C-alpha positions as semicolon CSV with decimal commas, in nm:
position;residue;x (nm);y (nm);z (nm)
1;M;0,000;0,000;0,000
2;L;0,285;0,246;0,067
3;H;0,410;0,190;-0,284
4;E;0,076;0,244;-0,437
5;P;0,044;0,581;-0,620
6;R;-0,323;0,603;-0,540
7;F;-0,252;0,588;-0,170
8;W;-0,003;0,873;-0,186
9;T;-0,233;1,077;-0,406
10;A;-0,511;1,036;-0,150
11;V;-0,275;1,127;0,138
12;A;-0,151;1,434;-0,052
13;F;-0,504;1,536;-0,132
14;F;-0,608;1,495;0,233
15;L;-0,305;1,690;0,363
16;F;-0,360;1,962;0,106
17;F;-0,717;2,014;0,227
18;V;-0,618;1,996;0,593
19;L;-0,343;2,254;0,550
20;F;-0,492;2,483;0,289
21;G;-0,863;2,396;0,319
22;R;-0,957;2,688;0,536
23;K;-0,772;2,938;0,319
24;I;-0,925;2,798;0,002
25;W;-1,268;2,720;0,146
26;A;-1,343;3,072;0,274
27;P;-1,284;3,256;-0,058
28;L;-1,453;2,973;-0,248
29;A;-1,757;2,988;-0,018
30;T;-1,759;3,368;-0,041
31;A;-1,745;3,353;-0,421
32;L;-2,024;3,093;-0,428
33;D;-2,235;3,296;-0,185
34;A;-2,181;3,613;-0,391
35;R;-2,277;3,428;-0,706
36;A;-2,588;3,285;-0,535
37;E;-2,678;3,635;-0,415
38;R;-2,635;3,773;-0,770
39;I;-2,854;3,496;-0,906
40;R;-3,116;3,567;-0,639
41;A;-3,103;3,941;-0,722
42;D;-3,134;3,863;-1,094
43;L;-3,433;3,639;-1,023
44;D;-3,593;3,912;-0,810
45;E;-3,529;4,167;-1,086
46;A;-3,675;3,930;-1,344
47;A;-3,985;3,878;-1,127
48;R;-4,021;4,256;-1,081
49;L;-3,981;4,314;-1,455
50;R;-4,238;4,044;-1,525
51;R;-4,488;4,206;-1,287
52;E;-4,425;4,543;-1,456
53;A;-4,469;4,386;-1,800
54;E;-4,794;4,220;-1,690
55;Q;-4,915;4,554;-1,550
56;M;-4,819;4,730;-1,873
57;L;-5,002;4,461;-2,072
58;E;-5,313;4,506;-1,859
59;D;-5,292;4,885;-1,900
60;A;-5,244;4,854;-2,277
61;T;-5,535;4,609;-2,301
62;R;-5,757;4,842;-2,098
63;E;-5,654;5,142;-2,311
64;R;-5,717;4,944;-2,631
65;E;-6,064;4,846;-2,509
66;T;-6,136;5,207;-2,413
67;A;-6,014;5,328;-2,753
68;L;-6,229;5,066;-2,928
69;A;-6,533;5,169;-2,726
70;E;-6,468;5,535;-2,806
71;A;-6,421;5,450;-3,174
72;R;-6,748;5,254;-3,178
73;A;-6,928;5,543;-3,007
74;L;-6,776;5,789;-3,253
75;V;-6,880;5,575;-3,550
76;E;-7,233;5,538;-3,412
77;H;-7,252;5,912;-3,348
78;S;-7,121;5,985;-3,698
79;L;-7,375;5,749;-3,854
80;A;-7,657;5,908;-3,655
81;E;-7,535;6,256;-3,750
82;A;-7,507;6,157;-4,117
83;S;-7,858;6,012;-4,105
84;R;-7,990;6,331;-3,945
85;I;-7,813;6,548;-4,203
86;A;-7,947;6,333;-4,487
87;E;-8,300;6,359;-4,345
88;D;-8,264;6,737;-4,309
89;A;-8,135;6,762;-4,666
90;R;-8,425;6,550;-4,792
91;R;-8,677;6,767;-4,609
92;E;-8,509;7,084;-4,733
93;A;-8,509;6,951;-5,091
94;E;-8,878;6,867;-5,061
95;A;-8,950;7,215;-4,924
96;V;-8,752;7,380;-5,206
97;A;-8,934;7,165;-5,462
98;A;-9,269;7,257;-5,307
99;R;-9,178;7,628;-5,306
100;R;-9,066;7,613;-5,669
101;E;-9,380;7,425;-5,766
102;Q;-9,593;7,687;-5,589
103;M;-9,397;7,965;-5,759
104;A;-9,458;7,799;-6,098
105;R;-9,828;7,765;-6,019
106;D;-9,840;8,132;-5,915
107;R;-9,667;8,234;-6,239
108;I;-9,909;8,025;-6,443
109;A;-10,205;8,178;-6,259
110;A;-10,063;8,529;-6,310
111;S;-10,007;8,453;-6,679
112;E;-10,363;8,324;-6,707
113;R;-10,502;8,637;-6,536
114;S;-10,289;8,858;-6,763
115;A;-10,407;8,669;-7,073
116;V;-10,770;8,695;-6,958
117;R;-10,724;9,072;-6,901
118;E;-10,568;9,115;-7,244
119;V;-10,848;8,913;-7,409
120;R;-11,110;9,119;-7,222
121;Q;-10,937;9,444;-7,320
122;V;-10,922;9,338;-7,685
123;A;-11,287;9,230;-7,667
124;I;-11,382;9,565;-7,511
125;D;-11,184;9,756;-7,773
126;V;-11,344;9,555;-8,053
127;A;-11,691;9,601;-7,899
128;V;-11,638;9,976;-7,855
129;Q;-11,512;10,012;-8,211
130;A;-11,801;9,803;-8,342
131;T;-12,047;10,012;-8,140
132;R;-11,894;10,336;-8,274
133;D;-11,915;10,208;-8,626
134;A;-12,275;10,091;-8,580
135;L;-12,380;10,414;-8,411
136;A;-12,205;10,624;-8,670
137;L;-12,400;10,451;-8,942
138;A;-12,735;10,436;-8,759
139;L;-12,752;10,766;-8,570
140;P;-12,729;11,117;-8,690
141;A;-12,441;11,331;-8,559
142;E;-12,657;11,531;-8,317
143;T;-12,791;11,222;-8,145
144;G;-12,438;11,077;-8,112
145;Q;-12,322;11,399;-7,948
146;Q;-12,611;11,384;-7,698
147;I;-12,526;11,019;-7,610
148;V;-12,160;11,110;-7,553
149;D;-12,255;11,406;-7,333
150;R;-12,497;11,192;-7,129
151;S;-12,233;10,917;-7,090
152;I;-11,975;11,166;-6,967
153;A;-12,225;11,304;-6,714
154;D;-12,312;10,953;-6,591
155;L;-11,945;10,845;-6,568
156;P;-11,879;10,953;-6,204
157;A;-12,189;10,769;-6,080
158;A;-12,091;10,453;-6,277
159;L;-11,736;10,461;-6,142
160;S;-11,852;10,506;-5,783
161;H;-12,101;10,223;-5,830
162;R;-11,823;9,988;-5,955
163;A;-11,583;10,089;-5,677
164;A;-11,839;9,997;-5,410
């Protein structure tokens, strides 16, 4: 056994740890503890970042839903407003058409009244001329003068009778 290299390797290994174990073990344990602490801190930071990310996701989801609701409300309001404007335009167009139709009817009625007046005036002129011609042929000049004088005298009474 004393000539066995494994035996001496084990003895050397044991003596090495007995003599230098404390000096090596303390820095090694400190390094391992520091590394474990860094890993723990990294895990805590990762957990904190995850919570923040989840909170940001919830906020973004809530904001998106709010924006969608506002967009829907805006679209509905716009559609209602467009419908109202279209209805107002339709009513206004109908009113304009009715006014124009009434104006056309009024113009036609005025034209008819004017035409009737013109026809009456022409008929009166023709009747007066025909009466003059007939009276000129049938009556002597003295009688025609008496009729004209009597007509002029009766004119104020006839005009006041028509005005009433």
